[in-house]
MARBA-3410 file (N, C-alpha, C, O; in Angstrom, 1 decimal):
182
-30.3,-4.3,-88.7,-29.4,-3.8,-87.7,-29.4,-4.8,-86.5,-28.3,-5.1,-86.0 ~ -30.5,-5.3,-86.2,-30.6,-6.3,-85.0,-29.8,-7.5,-85.3,-29.2,-8.1,-84.4 ~ -29.7,-8.0,-86.6,-28.9,-9.2,-86.9,-27.4,-8.9,-86.8,-26.7,-9.8,-86.4 ~ -27.0,-7.7,-87.1,-25.6,-7.3,-86.9,-25.2,-7.3,-85.5,-24.2,-7.9,-85.1 ~ -26.1,-6.8,-84.6,-25.8,-6.8,-83.2,-25.8,-8.2,-82.7,-25.0,-8.6,-81.9
-26.8,-9.0,-83.1,-26.9,-10.4,-82.6,-25.6,-11.2,-83.0,-25.1,-12.0,-82.3 ~ -25.2,-10.9,-84.3,-24.0,-11.6,-84.7,-22.8,-11.2,-83.9,-21.9,-12.0,-83.6 ~ -22.7,-9.9,-83.6,-21.6,-9.4,-82.7,-21.6,-10.1,-81.4,-20.6,-10.5,-80.9 ~ -22.8,-10.2,-80.8,-22.9,-10.8,-79.5,-22.6,-12.3,-79.6,-21.9,-12.8,-78.7 ~ -23.0,-12.9,-80.6,-22.6,-14.3,-80.8,-21.1,-14.5,-80.9,-20.6,-15.4,-80.3
-20.4,-13.6,-81.7,-19.0,-13.7,-81.8,-18.3,-13.6,-80.4,-17.4,-14.3,-80.1 ~ -18.8,-12.6,-79.6,-18.3,-12.4,-78.3,-18.5,-13.6,-77.4,-17.6,-14.0,-76.6 ~ -19.7,-14.3,-77.5,-19.9,-15.5,-76.7,-19.0,-16.6,-77.1,-18.5,-17.3,-76.3 ~ -18.7,-16.7,-78.4,-17.8,-17.8,-78.9,-16.4,-17.5,-78.4,-15.7,-18.4,-77.9 ~ -16.0,-16.2,-78.4,-14.6,-15.9,-77.8,-14.5,-16.2,-76.4,-13.5,-16.6,-75.9
-15.6,-16.1,-75.6,-15.7,-16.4,-74.2,-15.9,-17.9,-74.0,-16.1,-18.4,-72.9 ~ -16.0,-18.7,-75.1,-16.3,-20.1,-75.0,-17.6,-20.4,-74.4,-17.8,-21.4,-73.8 ~ -18.6,-19.6,-74.7,-20.0,-19.8,-74.3,-20.7,-20.1,-75.6,-20.8,-19.3,-76.5 ~ -21.3,-21.3,-75.6,-22.0,-21.7,-76.8,-23.5,-21.8,-76.6,-24.0,-22.2,-75.5 ~ -24.2,-21.3,-77.6,-25.7,-21.4,-77.5,-26.0,-22.8,-78.0,-25.5,-23.2,-79.1
-26.9,-23.4,-77.3,-27.2,-24.8,-77.6,-28.1,-25.1,-78.8,-28.0,-26.0,-79.5 ~ -29.0,-24.1,-79.0,-30.0,-24.3,-80.1,-30.1,-23.1,-81.0,-29.9,-22.0,-80.5 ~ -30.5,-23.3,-82.2,-30.7,-22.2,-83.1,-31.8,-21.3,-82.7,-31.8,-20.1,-82.9 ~ -32.8,-21.9,-82.0,-33.9,-21.1,-81.4,-33.4,-20.1,-80.5,-34.0,-19.0,-80.3 ~ -32.3,-20.3,-79.7,-31.8,-19.4,-78.8,-31.2,-18.1,-79.6,-31.3,-17.0,-79.0
-30.7,-18.3,-80.8,-30.3,-17.2,-81.6,-31.4,-16.3,-81.9,-31.3,-15.1,-81.9 ~ -32.6,-17.0,-82.3,-33.8,-16.2,-82.6,-34.2,-15.4,-81.4,-34.7,-14.3,-81.5 ~ -34.2,-16.0,-80.2,-34.6,-15.3,-79.0,-33.7,-14.1,-78.8,-34.1,-13.1,-78.4 ~ -32.4,-14.3,-79.0,-31.4,-13.2,-78.8,-31.8,-12.1,-79.8,-31.7,-10.9,-79.3 ~ -32.1,-12.4,-81.0,-32.5,-11.3,-82.0,-33.7,-10.6,-81.5,-33.8,-9.4,-81.6
-34.7,-11.3,-80.9,-35.9,-10.7,-80.4,-35.6,-9.8,-79.2,-36.2,-8.7,-79.1 ~ -34.7,-10.3,-78.3,-34.4,-9.5,-77.1,-33.7,-8.2,-77.4,-33.9,-7.2,-76.7 ~ -33.0,-8.2,-78.5,-32.3,-6.9,-78.8,-33.0,-6.1,-79.9,-32.4,-5.1,-80.4 ~ -34.2,-6.5,-80.2,-34.9,-5.7,-81.3,-35.0,-4.3,-81.0,-34.9,-3.4,-81.8 ~ -35.2,-3.9,-79.7,-35.4,-2.5,-79.3,-34.1,-1.8,-79.2,-34.1,-0.6,-79.0
-32.9,-2.4,-79.4,-31.7,-1.7,-79.4,-31.5,-0.8,-80.5,-30.6,0.1,-80.5 ~ -32.3,-0.9,-81.6,-32.2,0.1,-82.7,-32.3,1.5,-82.2,-31.8,2.4,-82.8 ~ -33.2,1.7,-81.2,-33.3,3.1,-80.7,-32.1,3.5,-79.8,-31.9,4.7,-79.6 ~ -31.3,2.6,-79.3,-30.2,2.9,-78.5,-28.9,2.8,-79.3,-28.1,3.7,-79.2 ~ -28.8,1.8,-80.1,-27.6,1.6,-80.9,-27.9,2.0,-82.3,-28.6,1.3,-83.0
-27.3,3.1,-82.7,-27.6,3.6,-84.1,-26.3,3.6,-84.9,-25.3,3.0,-84.5 ~ -26.4,4.2,-86.1,-25.2,4.2,-87.0,-24.0,4.9,-86.4,-22.9,4.7,-86.8 ~ -24.2,5.8,-85.4,-23.1,6.6,-84.8,-22.6,5.8,-83.5,-21.6,6.3,-82.9 ~ -23.1,4.7,-83.2,-22.7,4.0,-82.0,-21.5,3.2,-82.2,-21.4,2.5,-83.3 ~ -20.5,3.2,-81.3,-19.3,2.5,-81.4,-19.3,1.4,-80.3,-19.5,1.7,-79.2
-19.1,0.2,-80.7,-19.0,-0.9,-79.8,-17.5,-1.1,-79.4,-16.7,-1.3,-80.2 ~ -17.2,-0.8,-78.1,-15.8,-0.8,-77.6,-15.6,-2.0,-76.7,-16.4,-2.2,-75.7 ~ -14.6,-2.9,-76.9,-14.3,-4.0,-76.0,-13.9,-3.5,-74.7,-13.1,-2.6,-74.5 ~ -14.4,-4.2,-73.6,-14.0,-3.8,-72.2,-13.9,-5.1,-71.4,-14.7,-6.1,-71.6 ~ -12.9,-5.2,-70.5,-12.8,-6.3,-69.6,-12.9,-5.6,-68.2,-12.4,-4.5,-68.0
-13.5,-6.3,-67.2,-13.5,-5.8,-65.8,-13.1,-6.9,-64.9,-13.5,-8.1,-65.1 ~ -12.4,-6.6,-63.8,-12.1,-7.5,-62.7,-13.4,-7.9,-62.1,-14.4,-7.2,-62.1 ~ -13.4,-9.1,-61.4,-14.7,-9.5,-60.8,-15.3,-8.6,-59.7,-16.5,-8.5,-59.6 ~ -14.4,-7.8,-59.0,-14.9,-6.9,-58.0,-15.1,-5.5,-58.5,-15.5,-4.6,-57.8 ~ -14.8,-5.2,-59.8,-14.9,-3.9,-60.4,-16.3,-3.6,-60.7,-17.2,-4.4,-60.9
-16.5,-2.2,-60.9,-17.8,-1.7,-61.3,-17.7,-1.3,-62.8,-16.8,-0.6,-63.2 ~ -18.7,-1.8,-63.6,-18.7,-1.4,-65.0,-18.9,0.1,-65.1,-19.7,0.7,-64.3 ~ -18.2,0.8,-66.0,-18.4,2.3,-66.1,-19.9,2.6,-66.4,-20.6,1.9,-67.1 ~ -20.3,3.7,-65.8,-21.7,4.1,-65.9,-21.8,5.6,-66.4,-20.9,6.4,-66.3 ~ -23.0,5.9,-66.9,-23.4,7.2,-67.3,-24.7,7.5,-66.6,-25.7,7.0,-66.9
-24.7,8.4,-65.6,-25.9,8.7,-64.9,-27.0,9.2,-65.8,-28.2,8.9,-65.6 ~ -26.7,10.0,-66.8,-27.6,10.5,-67.8,-27.2,10.1,-69.2,-26.0,10.2,-69.5 ~ -28.1,9.8,-70.0,-27.8,9.4,-71.4,-27.2,10.5,-72.2,-26.5,10.2,-73.2 ~ -27.3,11.7,-71.7,-26.7,12.9,-72.4,-25.3,13.2,-72.0,-24.6,14.1,-72.5 ~ -24.8,12.5,-70.9,-23.5,12.7,-70.4,-22.4,12.4,-71.5,-22.6,11.5,-72.3
-21.3,13.2,-71.5,-20.3,13.0,-72.5,-19.3,11.9,-72.1,-18.6,11.4,-72.9 ~ -19.2,11.7,-70.8,-18.2,10.7,-70.3,-18.8,9.6,-69.4,-20.0,9.7,-69.1 ~ -18.0,8.6,-69.1,-18.5,7.5,-68.3,-17.7,7.5,-67.0,-16.5,7.7,-66.9 ~ -18.4,7.3,-65.9,-17.9,7.3,-64.5,-17.1,6.0,-64.3,-17.5,5.0,-64.7 ~ -15.9,6.2,-63.7,-15.0,5.1,-63.3,-15.0,5.0,-61.8,-15.1,6.0,-61.1
-14.9,3.8,-61.2,-15.0,3.6,-59.8,-13.8,3.0,-59.3,-13.1,2.2,-59.9 ~ -13.4,3.3,-58.0,-12.3,2.7,-57.3,-12.5,1.3,-57.1,-13.6,0.9,-56.6 ~ -11.4,0.5,-57.3,-11.5,-1.0,-57.0,-11.1,-1.3,-55.5,-11.4,-2.3,-55.0 ~ -10.5,-0.3,-54.9,-9.9,-0.5,-53.5,-10.2,0.7,-52.6,-10.5,1.8,-53.1 ~ -10.0,0.5,-51.3,-9.9,1.6,-50.4,-8.5,2.1,-50.3,-7.6,1.3,-50.2
-8.3,3.4,-50.4,-6.9,4.0,-50.4,-7.0,5.3,-49.6,-7.9,6.1,-49.8 ~ -6.0,5.5,-48.7,-5.9,6.8,-48.0,-4.9,7.6,-48.7,-3.8,7.2,-49.1 ~ -5.2,8.9,-48.9,-4.3,9.9,-49.5,-4.0,10.9,-48.5,-4.9,11.6,-48.0 ~ -2.7,11.0,-48.1,-2.3,12.1,-47.1,-2.3,13.4,-47.9,-2.3,13.4,-49.1 ~ -2.3,14.5,-47.1,-2.2,15.8,-47.8,-1.0,15.9,-48.7,0.1,15.6,-48.2
-1.1,16.4,-49.9,0.0,16.6,-50.8,0.4,15.3,-51.5,1.3,15.3,-52.3 ~ -0.3,14.2,-51.2,0.1,12.9,-51.8,-0.6,12.6,-53.1,-1.8,13.0,-53.3 ~ 0.1,11.9,-54.0,-0.5,11.5,-55.3,-0.4,10.0,-55.4,0.6,9.4,-54.9 ~ -1.3,9.3,-56.0,-1.2,7.9,-56.3,-2.2,7.5,-57.4,-3.1,8.2,-57.7 ~ -1.9,6.3,-58.0,-2.8,5.7,-58.9,-3.9,5.0,-58.2,-3.6,4.4,-57.2
-5.1,5.1,-58.7,-6.2,4.4,-58.1,-6.7,3.3,-59.1,-7.1,3.6,-60.2 ~ -6.5,2.1,-58.7,-7.0,1.0,-59.6,-8.5,1.0,-59.7,-9.2,1.3,-58.8 ~ -8.9,0.7,-61.0,-10.4,0.6,-61.2,-10.8,-0.8,-61.6,-12.0,-1.2,-61.5 ~ -9.8,-1.7,-62.0,-10.2,-3.0,-62.5,-10.9,-3.0,-63.8,-11.5,-4.0,-64.2 ~ -10.7,-1.9,-64.5,-11.4,-1.7,-65.9,-10.3,-1.7,-66.9,-9.3,-1.0,-66.8
-10.5,-2.4,-68.0,-9.5,-2.5,-69.1,-10.3,-2.1,-70.4,-11.2,-2.9,-70.7 ~ -10.0,-1.1,-71.0,-10.7,-0.6,-72.2,-9.8,-0.7,-73.4,-8.7,-0.2,-73.4 ~ -10.2,-1.4,-74.5,-9.5,-1.5,-75.7,-9.9,-0.3,-76.6,-10.7,-0.4,-77.5 ~ -9.2,0.8,-76.4,-9.5,2.0,-77.2,-9.3,1.7,-78.7,-8.2,1.4,-79.1 ~ -10.3,1.9,-79.5,-10.2,1.6,-80.9,-9.3,2.5,-81.6,-9.0,3.7,-81.3
-8.7,2.0,-82.7,-7.8,2.8,-83.6,-8.7,3.9,-84.2,-9.8,3.7,-84.6 ~ -8.1,5.1,-84.2,-8.8,6.3,-84.7,-9.5,7.1,-83.5,-10.1,8.1,-83.8 ~ -9.3,6.6,-82.3,-9.9,7.3,-81.1,-8.8,7.4,-80.0,-7.8,6.8,-80.1 ~ -9.1,8.3,-79.1,-8.3,8.4,-77.9,-9.2,8.4,-76.7,-10.3,8.9,-76.7 ~ -8.8,7.7,-75.6,-9.5,7.8,-74.4,-8.9,9.0,-73.6,-7.7,9.2,-73.6
-9.8,9.6,-72.8,-9.4,10.7,-72.0,-9.9,10.5,-70.6,-11.0,10.1,-70.3 ~ -9.0,10.7,-69.6,-9.3,10.6,-68.2,-9.5,12.0,-67.7,-8.7,12.9,-67.9 ~ -10.6,12.3,-67.0,-10.9,13.6,-66.5,-11.4,13.5,-65.1,-11.9,12.5,-64.6 ~ -11.2,14.6,-64.3,-11.7,14.6,-62.9,-13.2,14.8,-62.9,-13.8,15.4,-63.8 ~ -13.8,14.3,-61.8,-15.2,14.6,-61.5,-15.2,16.1,-61.1,-14.4,16.5,-60.4
-16.2,16.8,-61.5,-16.3,18.2,-61.2,-16.4,18.5,-59.7,-16.0,19.5,-59.3 ~ -16.9,17.5,-59.0,-17.1,17.8,-57.5,-15.7,17.7,-56.8,-15.6,18.2,-55.7 ~ -14.7,17.2,-57.4,-13.4,17.1,-56.8,-12.8,18.5,-56.5,-12.1,18.7,-55.5 ~ -13.0,19.4,-57.4,-12.5,20.8,-57.2,-13.0,21.5,-56.0,-12.2,22.2,-55.3 ~ -14.2,21.2,-55.6,-14.8,21.8,-54.4,-14.1,21.3,-53.1,-14.1,22.1,-52.1
-13.5,20.1,-53.1,-12.9,19.6,-51.9,-11.4,19.5,-52.0,-10.8,19.1,-51.0 ~ -10.8,20.0,-53.0,-9.4,20.1,-53.1,-8.6,18.9,-53.7,-7.4,18.8,-53.6 ~ -9.4,18.0,-54.4,-8.8,16.9,-55.0,-8.6,17.2,-56.5,-9.4,18.0,-57.1 ~ -7.6,16.6,-57.1,-7.5,16.8,-58.6,-7.0,15.5,-59.2,-6.5,14.6,-58.5 ~ -7.2,15.4,-60.4,-6.9,14.1,-61.2,-6.1,14.5,-62.4,-6.4,15.5,-63.1
-5.0,13.8,-62.6,-4.2,14.1,-63.8,-5.0,13.8,-65.0,-5.5,12.7,-65.2 ~ -5.1,14.8,-65.9,-5.8,14.5,-67.2,-4.9,13.7,-68.0,-3.8,14.0,-68.4 ~ -5.4,12.5,-68.3,-4.6,11.5,-69.0,-5.1,11.1,-70.4,-6.4,11.2,-70.6 ~ -4.3,10.8,-71.3,-4.7,10.3,-72.6,-4.4,8.8,-72.7,-3.3,8.4,-72.3 ~ -5.4,8.1,-73.2,-5.2,6.6,-73.3,-5.2,6.4,-74.8,-6.2,6.5,-75.5
-4.0,6.1,-75.3,-3.9,5.9,-76.8,-4.5,4.6,-77.2,-4.6,3.6,-76.5 ~ -4.9,4.5,-78.5,-5.5,3.3,-79.1,-4.4,2.2,-79.0,-3.2,2.5,-79.2 ~ -4.9,1.0,-78.7,-3.9,-0.1,-78.6,-3.6,-0.4,-77.2,-3.2,-1.5,-76.9 ~ -3.7,0.6,-76.3,-3.4,0.3,-74.8,-4.5,-0.6,-74.3,-5.7,-0.2,-74.4 ~ -4.1,-1.7,-73.7,-5.1,-2.6,-73.1,-4.9,-2.9,-71.6,-5.6,-3.8,-71.1
-4.1,-2.1,-71.0,-3.9,-2.3,-69.6,-5.0,-1.6,-68.7,-5.9,-1.1,-69.3 ~ -4.9,-1.8,-67.4,-5.9,-1.3,-66.5,-5.9,0.3,-66.6,-4.9,0.9,-66.7 ~ -7.1,0.8,-66.5,-7.3,2.3,-66.4,-7.2,2.6,-64.9,-8.0,2.2,-64.1 ~ -6.1,3.3,-64.6,-5.8,3.7,-63.2,-5.5,5.2,-63.1,-4.4,5.6,-63.3 ~ -6.5,6.0,-62.8,-6.3,7.4,-62.8,-5.3,7.8,-61.7,-5.2,7.1,-60.6
-4.6,8.9,-61.9,-3.6,9.4,-61.0,-4.3,10.6,-60.2,-4.5,11.6,-60.8 ~ -4.5,10.4,-58.9,-5.2,11.4,-58.1,-4.2,12.1,-57.1,-3.3,11.5,-56.6 ~ -4.5,13.4,-56.9,-3.7,14.2,-56.0,-4.6,14.8,-54.9,-5.7,15.3,-55.2 ~ -4.2,14.7,-53.7,-4.9,15.3,-52.6,-4.3,16.7,-52.2,-3.2,16.7,-51.6 ~ -4.9,17.7,-52.6,-4.4,19.1,-52.4,-5.0,19.7,-51.1,-4.9,20.9,-50.9
-5.6,18.9,-50.2,-6.2,19.4,-49.0,-5.2,19.3,-47.9,-4.1,18.8,-48.0 ~ -5.6,19.8,-46.7,-4.7,19.7,-45.5,-5.1,18.5,-44.6,-4.6,18.4,-43.5 ~ -6.0,17.6,-45.1,-6.4,16.5,-44.4,-6.3,15.2,-45.2,-6.2,15.3,-46.5 ~ -6.3,14.1,-44.5,-6.2,12.8,-45.3,-7.6,12.6,-46.0,-8.6,13.1,-45.5 ~ -7.5,12.0,-47.1,-8.8,11.7,-47.9,-8.8,10.3,-48.1,-7.9,9.7,-48.6
-10.0,9.6,-47.8,-10.1,8.2,-48.1,-10.9,8.0,-49.4,-12.0,8.5,-49.5 ~ -10.3,7.3,-50.3,-11.0,6.9,-51.5,-11.6,5.5,-51.1,-10.9,4.6,-50.8 ~ -12.9,5.4,-51.2,-13.6,4.2,-50.8,-13.8,3.3,-52.1,-14.0,3.7,-53.2 ~ -13.7,2.0,-51.8,-14.0,1.0,-52.9,-15.4,1.3,-53.4,-16.3,1.4,-52.6 ~ -15.6,1.3,-54.7,-16.9,1.6,-55.3,-17.2,3.1,-55.5,-18.3,3.4,-56.0
-16.3,4.0,-55.0,-16.5,5.4,-55.2,-16.2,5.9,-56.6,-15.2,5.4,-57.2 ~ -17.0,6.8,-57.1,-16.7,7.3,-58.4,-15.4,8.2,-58.3,-15.4,9.1,-57.5 ~ -14.4,7.9,-59.1,-13.2,8.7,-59.0,-12.7,9.4,-60.2,-11.9,10.3,-60.1 ~ -13.3,9.1,-61.4,-12.8,9.7,-62.6,-13.9,9.6,-63.7,-14.9,8.9,-63.5 ~ -13.7,10.2,-64.8,-14.5,10.1,-65.9,-13.7,9.7,-67.1,-12.6,10.2,-67.3
-14.2,8.8,-67.9,-13.6,8.3,-69.1,-14.4,8.8,-70.3,-15.6,8.6,-70.4 ~ -13.7,9.5,-71.2,-14.3,10.0,-72.5,-13.6,9.4,-73.7,-12.4,9.1,-73.6 ~ -14.3,9.1,-74.7,-13.8,8.6,-75.9,-13.9,9.7,-77.0,-15.0,10.2,-77.2 ~ -12.8,10.1,-77.6,-12.8,11.2,-78.6,-12.2,10.6,-79.9,-11.3,9.9,-79.9 ~ -12.8,11.1,-81.0,-12.3,10.7,-82.3,-11.0,11.5,-82.6,-11.0,12.7,-82.4
-10.1,10.8,-83.1,-8.8,11.4,-83.4,-8.9,11.9,-84.8,-9.3,11.3,-85.7 ~ -8.4,13.1,-85.0,-8.4,13.8,-86.3,-7.0,13.8,-86.8,-6.1,14.3,-86.2 ~ -6.7,13.2,-88.0,-5.4,13.1,-88.6,-4.9,14.5,-88.9,-5.7,15.4,-89.3 ~ -3.6,14.8,-88.6,-3.1,16.1,-88.8,-1.8,16.0,-89.6,-1.0,15.0,-89.4 ~ -1.6,16.9,-90.5,-0.3,17.0,-91.3,0.2,18.4,-91.0,-0.5,19.4,-91.2
1.4,18.5,-90.4,1.9,19.8,-90.1,2.5,20.5,-91.4,3.1,19.8,-92.2 ~ 2.1,21.7,-91.5,2.6,22.5,-92.7,3.4,23.7,-92.1,2.9,24.6,-91.5 ~ 4.7,23.6,-92.3,5.6,24.7,-91.8,5.4,25.9,-92.6,5.5,25.8,-93.9 ~ 5.3,27.1,-92.0,5.1,28.4,-92.7,6.1,29.4,-92.1,6.5,29.2,-91.0 ~ 6.4,30.4,-92.8,7.2,31.5,-92.3,6.4,32.5,-91.5,6.9,33.0,-90.5
5.2,32.7,-91.9,4.3,33.7,-91.2,2.9,33.1,-91.1,2.5,32.4,-92.1 ~ 2.2,33.4,-90.1,0.7,33.1,-90.0,-0.1,34.2,-90.7,0.3,35.3,-90.8 ~ -1.3,33.8,-91.2,-2.2,34.8,-91.6,-2.6,35.6,-90.4,-3.0,34.9,-89.4 ~ -2.6,36.9,-90.4,-2.9,37.7,-89.2,-4.3,37.4,-88.6,-5.2,37.2,-89.4 ~ -4.4,37.3,-87.3,-5.7,37.2,-86.7,-5.9,38.3,-85.7,-5.0,39.1,-85.4
-7.1,38.5,-85.2,-7.4,39.6,-84.2,-6.6,39.4,-83.0,-6.1,40.4,-82.4 ~ -6.5,38.2,-82.5,-5.8,37.9,-81.2,-4.3,38.0,-81.4,-3.6,38.5,-80.5 ~ -3.8,37.4,-82.5,-2.3,37.4,-82.7,-1.6,36.6,-81.6,-2.0,35.5,-81.3 ~ -0.6,37.2,-81.0,0.2,36.6,-79.9,-0.3,36.9,-78.5,0.4,36.6,-77.6 ~ -1.4,37.6,-78.4,-1.9,38.0,-77.1,-2.3,36.8,-76.3,-3.1,36.0,-76.8
-1.7,36.6,-75.1,-1.9,35.4,-74.4,-2.7,35.6,-73.1,-3.7,36.3,-73.1 ~ -2.2,35.1,-72.0,-2.9,35.1,-70.7,-3.4,36.4,-70.3,-2.6,37.4,-70.2 ~ -4.7,36.5,-70.0,-5.2,37.8,-69.5,-5.4,38.8,-70.6,-5.8,40.0,-70.2 ~ -5.2,38.5,-71.8,-5.3,39.6,-72.8,-6.7,40.1,-73.1,-6.9,41.1,-73.7 ~ -7.7,39.3,-72.6,-9.1,39.8,-72.9,-9.6,40.7,-71.8,-10.7,41.2,-71.8
-8.7,41.0,-70.8,-9.1,41.9,-69.7,-9.7,41.3,-68.5,-10.1,42.0,-67.6 ~ -9.8,40.0,-68.5,-10.3,39.3,-67.3,-9.3,38.6,-66.5,-9.5,38.0,-65.5
END
C-alpha cells in the first residue's frame, strides 16, 4: 500500500514539475508515509484539489466528521435580505461516480444565515463558491478565513427509472406534510 501512495505522490510531483534528485529520496518518501496505512485504507478516495495562495485547505475538526469545512477567501458584508457567492479559492475535481454537496454550518441557523444547498457534479473543476443568504435584520460580515460552508462527497448510485401504473401499497401512501401528527 505504501508503494502505491508513494507512486501517486511521485506522479503528482512530476505533474507539478518537481523532481526528486536521488532514488534515495524515493525511499525516504516511502518511509515517511509508512504510517499512512492506518489513515489511508481501501475505502479512502484520493481527490485532486487546487487552492489559491491565500486560501485555506478544507479541514475536518474531528476525524469522524462527515464533511469538510470551507473557508472564505475574502471579507464580505451581507446586508439584511442579501445573498451572494462567497469565494473560497478552493477547486475540487469531483471524481466520476461521486457528487460534491455544499451544506450550511449548523451554527448559521442560530444567527439567521443560510446557505444554498448545492450539488457539485463530477467533472466540474471551477471554484467552490457557496451562495449565502443573510436572513437577519442586521449586516453580517463574513471574515476572510471564516468557516462558511461544509463540503461532503457522496457516492452516486446509478438509477434506471421504471414506469409503473400503480405502486405497491405502503403504510404511508400519499400522506404528506404533517401526516404523522407532529
